[in-house]
LUMVO-743400 format. One line per field, with one value per atom (N, C-alpha, C): residue number from 1; residue in one letter; atom name; z, y, x. Coordinates in nm, 3 decimals, padded with zeros to 5 digits. Atoms other than C-alpha are relative to their C-alpha. Last residue first. Example, Ala and Ser with C-alpha at 12.3 -4.5 7.8 and 13.67 -1.06 7.14 Angstrom:
% LUMVO-743400
num = 2	2	2	1	1	1
residuo = s	s	s	a	a	a
atomo = N	CA	C	N	CA	C
w = -00.006	00.714	00.073	00.000	00.780	00.000
v = -00.119	-00.106	00.109	-00.119	-00.450	00.120
u = -00.082	01.367	-00.077	00.089	01.230	00.090
//
This chain:
% LUMVO-743400
num = 168	168	168	167	167	167	166	166	166	165	165	165	164	164	164	163	163	163	162	162	162	161	161	161	160	160	160	159	159	159	158	158	158	157	157	157	156	156	156	155	155	155	154	154	154	153	153	153	152	152	152	151	151	151	150	150	150	149	149	149	148	148	148	147	147	147	146	146	146	145	145	145	144	144	144	143	143	143	142	142	142	141	141	141	140	140	140	139	139	139	138	138	138	137	137	137	136	136	136	135	135	135	134	134	134	133	133	133	132	132	132	131	131	131	130	130	130	129	129	129	128	128	128	127	127	127	126	126	126	125	125	125	124	124	124	123	123	123	122	122	122	121	121	121	120	120	120	119	119	119	118	118	118	117	117	117	116	116	116	115	115	115	114	114	114	113	113	113	112	112	112	111	111	111	110	110	110	109	109	109	108	108	108	107	107	107	106	106	106	105	105	105	104	104	104	103	103	103	102	102	102	101	101	101	100	100	100	99	99	99	98	98	98	97	97	97	96	96	96	95	95	95	94	94	94	93	93	93	92	92	92	91	91	91	90	90	90	89	89	89	88	88	88	87	87	87	86	86	86	85	85	85	84	84	84	83	83	83	82	82	82	81	81	81	80	80	80	79	79	79	78	78	78	77	77	77	76	76	76	75	75	75	74	74	74	73	73	73	72	72	72	71	71	71	70	70	70	69	69	69	68	68	68	67	67	67	66	66	66	65	65	65	64	64	64	63	63	63	62	62	62	61	61	61	60	60	60	59	59	59	58	58	58	57	57	57	56	56	56	55	55	55	54	54	54	53	53	53	52	52	52	51	51	51	50	50	50	49	49	49	48	48	48	47	47	47	46	46	46	45	45	45	44	44	44	43	43	43	42	42	42	41	41	41	40	40	40	39	39	39	38	38	38	37	37	37	36	36	36	35	35	35	34	34	34	33	33	33	32	32	32	31	31	31	30	30	30	29	29	29	28	28	28	27	27	27	26	26	26	25	25	25	24	24	24	23	23	23	22	22	22	21	21	21	20	20	20	19	19	19	18	18	18	17	17	17	16	16	16	15	15	15	14	14	14	13	13	13	12	12	12	11	11	11	10	10	10	9	9	9	8	8	8	7	7	7	6	6	6	5	5	5	4	4	4	3	3	3	2	2	2	1	1	1
residuo = s	s	s	l	l	l	n	n	n	q	q	q	r	r	r	l	l	l	r	r	r	e	e	e	l	l	l	a	a	a	l	l	l	r	r	r	i	i	i	r	r	r	s	s	s	k	k	k	i	i	i	t	t	t	g	g	g	l	l	l	p	p	p	l	l	l	g	g	g	t	t	t	e	e	e	a	a	a	a	a	a	i	i	i	e	e	e	s	s	s	h	h	h	s	s	s	l	l	l	e	e	e	g	g	g	y	y	y	f	f	f	a	a	a	r	r	r	q	q	q	i	i	i	l	l	l	a	a	a	r	r	r	q	q	q	k	k	k	e	e	e	p	p	p	l	l	l	d	d	d	s	s	s	l	l	l	a	a	a	a	a	a	v	v	v	l	l	l	r	r	r	a	a	a	t	t	t	e	e	e	q	q	q	g	g	g	a	a	a	e	e	e	y	y	y	i	i	i	e	e	e	a	a	a	q	q	q	d	d	d	p	p	p	e	e	e	t	t	t	d	d	d	p	p	p	g	g	g	w	w	w	d	d	d	l	l	l	v	v	v	e	e	e	p	p	p	e	e	e	p	p	p	r	r	r	r	r	r	a	a	a	r	r	r	r	r	r	a	a	a	i	i	i	d	d	d	i	i	i	r	r	r	r	r	r	n	n	n	r	r	r	a	a	a	i	i	i	t	t	t	f	f	f	v	v	v	w	w	w	t	t	t	a	a	a	v	v	v	s	s	s	a	a	a	r	r	r	a	a	a	p	p	p	d	d	d	f	f	f	q	q	q	a	a	a	a	a	a	k	k	k	n	n	n	w	w	w	l	l	l	v	v	v	a	a	a	m	m	m	v	v	v	d	d	d	q	q	q	a	a	a	c	c	c	d	d	d	e	e	e	a	a	a	l	l	l	a	a	a	a	a	a	e	e	e	t	t	t	g	g	g	s	s	s	k	k	k	m	m	m	l	l	l	f	f	f	g	g	g	k	k	k	v	v	v	r	r	r	p	p	p	a	a	a	f	f	f	h	h	h	q	q	q	f	f	f	l	l	l	a	a	a	a	a	a	f	f	f	a	a	a	a	a	a	r	r	r	d	d	d	q	q	q	q	q	q	d	d	d	r	r	r	v	v	v	a	a	a	l	l	l	m	m	m
atomo = N	CA	C	N	CA	C	N	CA	C	N	CA	C	N	CA	C	N	CA	C	N	CA	C	N	CA	C	N	CA	C	N	CA	C	N	CA	C	N	CA	C	N	CA	C	N	CA	C	N	CA	C	N	CA	C	N	CA	C	N	CA	C	N	CA	C	N	CA	C	N	CA	C	N	CA	C	N	CA	C	N	CA	C	N	CA	C	N	CA	C	N	CA	C	N	CA	C	N	CA	C	N	CA	C	N	CA	C	N	CA	C	N	CA	C	N	CA	C	N	CA	C	N	CA	C	N	CA	C	N	CA	C	N	CA	C	N	CA	C	N	CA	C	N	CA	C	N	CA	C	N	CA	C	N	CA	C	N	CA	C	N	CA	C	N	CA	C	N	CA	C	N	CA	C	N	CA	C	N	CA	C	N	CA	C	N	CA	C	N	CA	C	N	CA	C	N	CA	C	N	CA	C	N	CA	C	N	CA	C	N	CA	C	N	CA	C	N	CA	C	N	CA	C	N	CA	C	N	CA	C	N	CA	C	N	CA	C	N	CA	C	N	CA	C	N	CA	C	N	CA	C	N	CA	C	N	CA	C	N	CA	C	N	CA	C	N	CA	C	N	CA	C	N	CA	C	N	CA	C	N	CA	C	N	CA	C	N	CA	C	N	CA	C	N	CA	C	N	CA	C	N	CA	C	N	CA	C	N	CA	C	N	CA	C	N	CA	C	N	CA	C	N	CA	C	N	CA	C	N	CA	C	N	CA	C	N	CA	C	N	CA	C	N	CA	C	N	CA	C	N	CA	C	N	CA	C	N	CA	C	N	CA	C	N	CA	C	N	CA	C	N	CA	C	N	CA	C	N	CA	C	N	CA	C	N	CA	C	N	CA	C	N	CA	C	N	CA	C	N	CA	C	N	CA	C	N	CA	C	N	CA	C	N	CA	C	N	CA	C	N	CA	C	N	CA	C	N	CA	C	N	CA	C	N	CA	C	N	CA	C	N	CA	C	N	CA	C	N	CA	C	N	CA	C	N	CA	C	N	CA	C	N	CA	C	N	CA	C	N	CA	C	N	CA	C	N	CA	C	N	CA	C	N	CA	C	N	CA	C	N	CA	C	N	CA	C	N	CA	C	N	CA	C	N	CA	C	N	CA	C	N	CA	C	N	CA	C	N	CA	C	N	CA	C	N	CA	C	N	CA	C	N	CA	C	N	CA	C	N	CA	C	N	CA	C	N	CA	C	N	CA	C	N	CA	C	N	CA	C	N	CA	C	N	CA	C	N	CA	C	N	CA	C	N	CA	C	N	CA	C	N	CA	C	N	CA	C
w = -00.013	03.951	00.137	00.062	03.877	00.018	-00.059	04.116	-00.053	-00.140	04.023	00.065	-00.007	03.651	00.145	00.036	03.687	00.006	-00.115	03.874	-00.029	-00.105	03.597	00.124	00.038	03.331	00.104	-00.019	03.511	-00.034	-00.145	03.540	00.027	-00.046	03.167	00.148	00.047	03.079	00.048	-00.078	03.298	-00.042	-00.140	03.152	00.081	-00.003	02.790	00.143	00.035	02.833	00.012	-00.117	03.013	-00.024	-00.105	02.736	00.124	00.035	02.473	00.105	00.077	02.643	-00.022	-00.085	02.755	-00.087	-00.012	02.528	00.091	-00.137	02.592	00.017	-00.054	02.236	00.136	00.076	02.077	00.059	-00.031	02.351	-00.073	-00.136	02.318	00.037	00.009	01.941	00.137	00.066	01.989	-00.008	-00.098	02.240	-00.059	-00.018	01.992	00.103	00.047	02.042	00.022	00.104	02.065	-00.062	00.111	02.268	-00.119	00.037	02.501	-00.119	00.026	02.516	-00.042	00.079	02.485	-00.038	00.136	02.596	-00.089	00.068	02.893	-00.142	00.033	02.994	-00.077	00.115	02.975	-00.045	00.118	03.195	-00.124	00.047	03.447	-00.128	00.066	03.477	-00.060	00.118	03.549	-00.078	00.108	03.785	-00.128	-00.008	04.003	-00.125	00.061	03.961	00.027	-00.098	04.212	-00.057	-00.092	03.980	00.107	00.067	03.710	00.094	00.011	03.948	-00.069	-00.133	04.042	-00.006	-00.033	03.676	00.137	00.080	03.597	00.032	-00.057	03.885	-00.075	-00.128	03.770	00.064	00.032	03.414	00.127	00.046	03.537	-00.033	-00.117	03.737	-00.039	-00.082	03.436	00.122	00.073	03.216	00.078	-00.017	03.477	-00.070	-00.139	03.487	00.024	-00.012	03.108	00.140	00.068	03.097	00.010	-00.087	03.361	-00.063	-00.109	03.160	00.094	-00.126	02.852	00.113	-00.083	02.543	00.132	-00.121	02.327	00.082	-00.119	01.995	00.119	-00.092	01.702	00.121	-00.119	01.458	00.086	-00.104	01.121	00.123	00.026	00.884	00.117	-00.092	00.970	-00.023	-00.066	00.667	00.090	-00.050	00.565	00.076	-00.145	00.372	00.040	-00.054	00.012	00.151	-00.034	-00.061	00.055	-00.141	-00.214	00.020	-00.059	-00.587	00.145	-00.067	-00.677	00.064	-00.115	-00.752	00.076	-00.108	-00.975	00.125	-00.052	-01.184	00.115	-00.080	-01.220	00.060	-00.125	-01.332	00.090	-00.084	-01.591	00.135	-00.051	-01.724	00.090	-00.103	-01.758	00.063	-00.119	-01.941	00.113	-00.060	-02.184	00.125	-00.063	-02.249	00.070	-00.122	-02.312	00.074	-00.098	-02.560	00.133	-00.040	-02.738	00.103	-00.101	-02.733	00.041	-00.123	-02.910	00.109	-00.060	-03.174	00.135	-00.049	-03.250	00.072	-00.117	-03.275	00.060	-00.111	-03.509	00.127	00.008	-03.735	00.120	-00.083	-03.736	-00.024	-00.104	-03.926	00.081	00.066	-04.254	00.103	00.037	-04.065	-00.072	00.137	-03.898	-00.040	00.057	-03.581	-00.145	00.008	-03.442	-00.061	00.109	-03.519	-00.017	00.125	-03.296	-00.118	00.084	-02.996	-00.133	-00.003	-02.792	-00.094	00.052	-02.892	-00.011	00.140	-02.847	-00.064	00.076	-02.529	-00.148	00.004	-02.394	-00.078	00.101	-02.492	-00.008	00.132	-02.305	-00.109	00.028	-01.997	-00.139	00.025	-02.001	-00.039	00.132	-02.031	-00.039	00.098	-01.735	-00.142	00.003	-01.523	-00.106	00.063	-01.619	-00.009	00.144	-01.548	-00.072	00.056	-01.208	-00.151	-00.007	-01.116	-00.062	00.088	-01.242	00.001	-00.060	-01.081	-00.083	-00.056	-01.317	00.057	-00.145	-01.359	00.064	-00.035	-01.733	00.150	00.024	-01.799	00.036	-00.108	-01.635	-00.017	-00.123	-01.867	00.115	00.018	-02.180	00.129	-00.009	-02.059	-00.011	-00.140	-02.002	00.022	-00.073	-02.345	00.148	00.033	-02.502	00.073	-00.073	-02.322	-00.027	-00.146	-02.437	00.075	-00.064	-02.797	00.153	00.044	-02.976	00.088	-00.029	-02.791	-00.037	-00.146	-02.791	00.034	-00.045	-03.162	00.150	00.050	-03.237	00.041	-00.082	-03.013	-00.044	-00.127	-03.188	00.091	00.029	-03.526	00.129	00.021	-03.391	-00.029	-00.130	-03.251	-00.015	00.008	-03.583	00.131	-00.140	-03.515	00.011	-00.014	-03.891	00.144	00.098	-03.985	00.026	00.019	-03.688	-00.088	-00.127	-03.582	-00.018	-00.018	-03.944	00.131	00.089	-03.995	00.013	-00.065	-03.689	-00.087
v = 00.078	-00.452	00.012	-00.066	-00.170	-00.079	-00.132	-00.270	00.065	00.017	-00.640	00.134	00.067	-00.569	-00.014	-00.102	-00.319	-00.062	-00.092	-00.578	00.106	00.076	-00.835	00.088	00.007	-00.578	-00.077	-00.133	-00.503	-00.002	-00.022	-00.873	00.135	00.090	-00.924	00.019	-00.054	-00.613	-00.089	-00.121	-00.726	00.058	00.036	-01.077	00.121	00.066	-00.958	-00.035	-00.099	-00.712	-00.062	-00.087	-00.973	00.105	00.074	-01.226	00.084	00.000	-00.969	-00.072	00.117	-00.917	00.003	00.112	-00.559	-00.119	00.094	-00.322	-00.118	00.004	-00.045	-00.089	-00.135	00.059	-00.003	-00.063	-00.285	00.136	00.073	-00.449	00.063	-00.040	-00.180	-00.068	-00.137	-00.234	00.049	00.005	-00.610	00.139	00.053	-00.566	-00.002	00.145	-00.346	-00.044	00.077	00.030	-00.148	00.093	00.232	-00.076	-00.018	00.506	-00.089	-00.141	00.530	00.027	-00.047	00.157	00.146	00.092	-00.018	00.062	00.012	00.266	-00.085	-00.129	00.351	-00.006	-00.017	-00.014	00.130	00.088	-00.051	00.011	-00.054	00.254	-00.086	-00.118	00.138	00.056	00.045	-00.207	00.117	00.077	-00.070	-00.048	-00.088	00.199	-00.077	-00.026	-00.049	00.077	00.100	-00.006	00.033	00.104	00.206	-00.107	-00.054	00.511	-00.102	-00.007	00.310	00.049	00.138	00.224	-00.004	00.045	00.591	-00.142	-00.074	00.697	-00.044	00.056	00.423	00.068	00.131	00.527	-00.064	-00.025	00.891	-00.133	-00.051	00.785	00.023	00.115	00.576	00.043	00.084	00.873	-00.120	-00.070	01.103	-00.082	00.010	00.850	00.069	00.137	00.820	-00.017	00.014	01.201	-00.139	-00.081	01.225	-00.015	00.073	00.938	00.075	00.114	01.108	-00.081	-00.050	01.431	-00.113	00.004	01.252	00.041	00.119	01.355	00.014	-00.033	01.623	-00.126	-00.013	01.487	00.030	00.112	01.558	00.024	-00.022	01.812	-00.127	-00.079	01.704	00.009	-00.144	01.434	00.069	-00.066	01.083	00.150	-00.117	00.928	00.063	-00.088	00.577	00.114	-00.014	00.425	00.099	-00.122	00.344	00.007	-00.099	-00.019	00.124	-00.007	-00.200	00.107	-00.131	-00.258	00.002	00.002	-00.626	00.133	00.091	-00.646	00.000	-00.065	-00.337	-00.086	-00.111	-00.495	00.070	00.058	-00.819	00.109	00.051	-00.630	-00.057	-00.116	-00.432	-00.045	-00.056	-00.754	00.119	00.093	-00.913	00.050	-00.022	-00.603	-00.090	-00.127	-00.628	00.032	00.022	-00.996	00.127	00.080	-00.919	-00.023	-00.090	-00.640	-00.074	-00.094	-00.878	00.098	00.067	-01.142	00.083	00.017	-00.907	-00.063	-00.132	-00.795	-00.014	-00.047	-01.149	00.132	00.081	-01.267	00.046	-00.043	-00.980	-00.077	00.051	-01.057	00.051	00.117	-00.832	-00.047	00.020	-00.552	-00.126	00.023	-00.548	-00.030	00.141	-00.594	-00.032	00.002	-00.255	-00.146	00.132	-00.194	00.011	00.026	00.158	-00.137	-00.080	00.262	-00.026	00.073	-00.024	00.074	-00.022	00.153	-00.075	-00.139	00.201	00.029	-00.091	-00.129	00.143	00.039	-00.346	00.095	-00.060	-00.156	-00.030	-00.143	-00.249	00.074	-00.019	-00.611	00.147	00.019	-00.607	00.025	-00.117	-00.462	-00.008	-00.110	-00.734	00.127	00.029	-00.993	00.107	-00.039	-00.828	-00.025	-00.147	-00.852	00.050	-00.044	-01.218	00.152	00.029	-01.291	00.047	-00.104	-01.118	-00.019	-00.127	-01.339	00.114	-00.004	-01.655	00.136	00.063	-01.607	00.032	-00.101	-01.514	-00.071	-00.011	-01.784	00.104	-00.071	-01.772	00.028	00.091	-02.041	00.065	00.099	-01.813	-00.099	-00.064	-01.527	-00.099	-00.034	-01.742	00.060	00.126	-01.883	00.022	00.041	-01.531	-00.129	-00.088	-01.424	-00.038	00.043	-01.727	00.085	00.124	-01.658	-00.047	-00.018	-01.290	-00.130	-00.021	-01.366	00.008	00.088	-01.526	00.014	00.140	-01.375	-00.096	00.019	-01.034	-00.145	00.004	-01.050	-00.029	00.127	-01.138	-00.016	00.106	-00.855	-00.136	00.001	-00.619	-00.111	00.060	-00.715	-00.007	00.144	-00.645	-00.072	00.066	-00.311	-00.150	00.095	-00.187	-00.078	00.017	00.106	-00.087	-00.045	00.165	-00.004	-00.100	00.147	00.056	-00.111	-00.025	00.110	-00.072	-00.241	00.123	-00.066	-00.340	00.080	-00.117	-00.409	00.075	-00.106	-00.633	00.126
u = 00.124	-00.935	-00.062	00.116	-00.691	-00.129	00.026	-00.413	-00.128	00.034	-00.424	-00.038	00.132	-00.435	-00.046	00.100	-00.147	-00.141	00.016	00.059	-00.106	00.069	-00.002	-00.023	00.142	00.089	-00.081	00.059	00.417	-00.149	00.017	00.503	-00.067	00.104	00.441	-00.027	00.129	00.641	-00.114	00.032	00.932	-00.134	00.031	00.929	-00.041	00.131	00.911	-00.042	00.102	01.198	-00.138	00.013	01.410	-00.109	00.073	01.348	-00.022	00.142	01.453	-00.083	00.045	01.789	-00.151	00.041	01.858	-00.039	-00.111	02.054	-00.032	-00.052	01.803	00.122	-00.020	01.722	00.068	-00.108	01.768	00.035	-00.123	01.561	00.118	-00.040	01.292	00.132	-00.050	01.279	00.048	-00.132	01.248	00.062	-00.095	00.963	00.141	00.012	00.781	00.103	-00.115	00.768	-00.027	00.043	00.447	00.117	-00.094	00.618	-00.032	00.003	00.317	00.093	00.135	00.253	-00.007	00.081	00.589	-00.135	-00.056	00.813	-00.089	00.015	00.590	00.054	00.142	00.563	-00.021	00.029	00.942	-00.146	-00.069	01.004	-00.031	00.074	00.740	00.063	00.122	00.900	-00.077	-00.039	01.248	-00.122	-00.046	01.111	00.032	-00.144	00.919	00.045	-00.088	00.544	00.146	-00.032	00.346	00.092	-00.101	00.361	00.040	-00.129	00.184	00.110	-00.048	-00.101	00.136	-00.041	-00.141	00.056	-00.123	-00.144	00.052	-00.109	-00.397	00.133	-00.033	-00.624	00.117	-00.068	-00.611	00.040	-00.134	-00.694	00.079	-00.079	-00.986	00.142	-00.028	-01.120	00.087	-00.098	-01.091	00.040	-00.127	-01.269	00.111	-00.050	-01.545	00.135	-00.045	-01.588	00.061	-00.122	-01.605	00.059	-00.106	-01.854	00.132	-00.034	-02.071	00.113	-00.085	-02.060	00.042	00.072	-02.197	00.096	-00.021	-02.009	-00.076	-00.075	-02.170	00.019	00.084	-02.282	00.090	-00.015	-02.056	-00.091	-00.082	-02.191	00.007	00.063	-02.318	00.089	00.003	-02.220	-00.067	00.092	-02.116	00.009	-00.057	-01.958	-00.105	00.104	-02.051	00.067	00.002	-01.764	-00.109	-00.062	-01.842	-00.018	00.102	-01.922	00.068	00.039	-01.631	-00.108	-00.029	-01.635	-00.042	-00.130	-01.627	00.035	00.005	-02.000	00.131	00.076	-01.986	-00.002	-00.081	-01.710	-00.071	-00.109	-01.904	00.087	00.059	-02.216	00.110	00.037	-02.019	-00.054	-00.126	-01.861	-00.028	-00.047	-02.207	00.130	00.084	-02.331	00.045	-00.042	-02.038	-00.080	-00.130	-02.111	00.048	00.021	-02.478	00.132	00.063	-02.394	-00.017	-00.106	-02.158	-00.052	-00.081	-02.432	00.121	00.076	-02.674	00.088	00.021	-02.423	-00.070	-00.129	-02.309	-00.015	-00.035	-02.668	00.133	00.084	-02.763	00.039	00.137	-02.470	-00.078	00.029	-02.169	-00.142	-00.102	-01.991	-00.022	-00.129	-02.185	00.110	-00.012	-02.513	00.131	-00.050	-02.461	00.020	-00.024	-02.661	00.042	-00.144	-02.614	00.032	-00.057	-02.973	00.149	00.020	-03.093	00.062	-00.118	-02.943	-00.009	-00.045	-03.260	00.117	00.103	-03.422	00.054	00.025	-03.112	-00.102	-00.110	-03.026	-00.019	00.029	-03.370	00.109	00.105	-03.302	-00.041	-00.059	-02.974	-00.104	-00.081	-03.144	00.062	00.095	-03.407	00.074	00.056	-03.128	-00.102	-00.101	-02.952	-00.051	-00.004	-03.264	00.097	00.125	-03.303	-00.005	-00.009	-02.937	-00.126	-00.086	-02.969	00.015	00.074	-03.262	00.080	00.116	-03.089	-00.071	00.117	-02.746	-00.125	00.091	-02.461	-00.122	-00.010	-02.196	-00.090	-00.124	-02.119	00.010	-00.113	-02.378	00.132	00.001	-02.637	00.115	-00.046	-02.545	00.007	-00.141	-02.575	00.058	-00.075	-02.906	00.150	00.007	-03.042	00.078	-00.090	-02.919	00.002	-00.136	-03.087	00.105	-00.033	-03.414	00.143	00.002	-03.410	00.029	-00.129	-03.297	-00.004	-00.108	-03.594	00.125	00.036	-03.887	00.112	00.002	-03.718	-00.029	-00.139	-03.636	00.008	-00.054	-03.999	00.146	00.060	-04.121	00.053	-00.073	-03.875	-00.054	-00.131	-04.021	00.083	00.024	-04.370	00.131	00.019	-04.254	-00.023	00.111	-04.115	-00.010	00.039	-03.884	-00.124	00.139	-03.879	-00.051	00.043	-03.511	-00.139	-00.094	-03.349	-00.060	-00.009	-03.643	00.087	00.130	-03.714	00.000	00.002	-03.341	-00.132	-00.075	-03.340	-00.002
//
């Protein structure tokens, strides 16, 4: 390692590579890294060993300790990257113009829904409007109106059944 650090000796690095690369790969695989990723990571560790050889200090750690510390840090980096969620795809550019036929159909469906709602009895219509337009839960509607929860559920269920019949 000192020859690599002081003289950038390629033969010494080749010997270090032959000795440590398989051991680093084995170390990574024992820690749960899949084989292909462990091999890539071992290659990366050895590249760091070459590029940062000037930072090696034999007074602070042995060569093996230094190499396996680099490998452990790379393994942690890989695990962190794997847990990061993929960024959300953002659609850039202008929105496409909606199809005129779709706009017309949506208008027709809205008109049919309004007509079907107007055909409901007032008590059912009021509950449907609170539940869907007011976004209230059945319990919230019961608390607001003072009606029993079972009555609220029954009226909404009956109203939805009538709407299904009218809209189909």
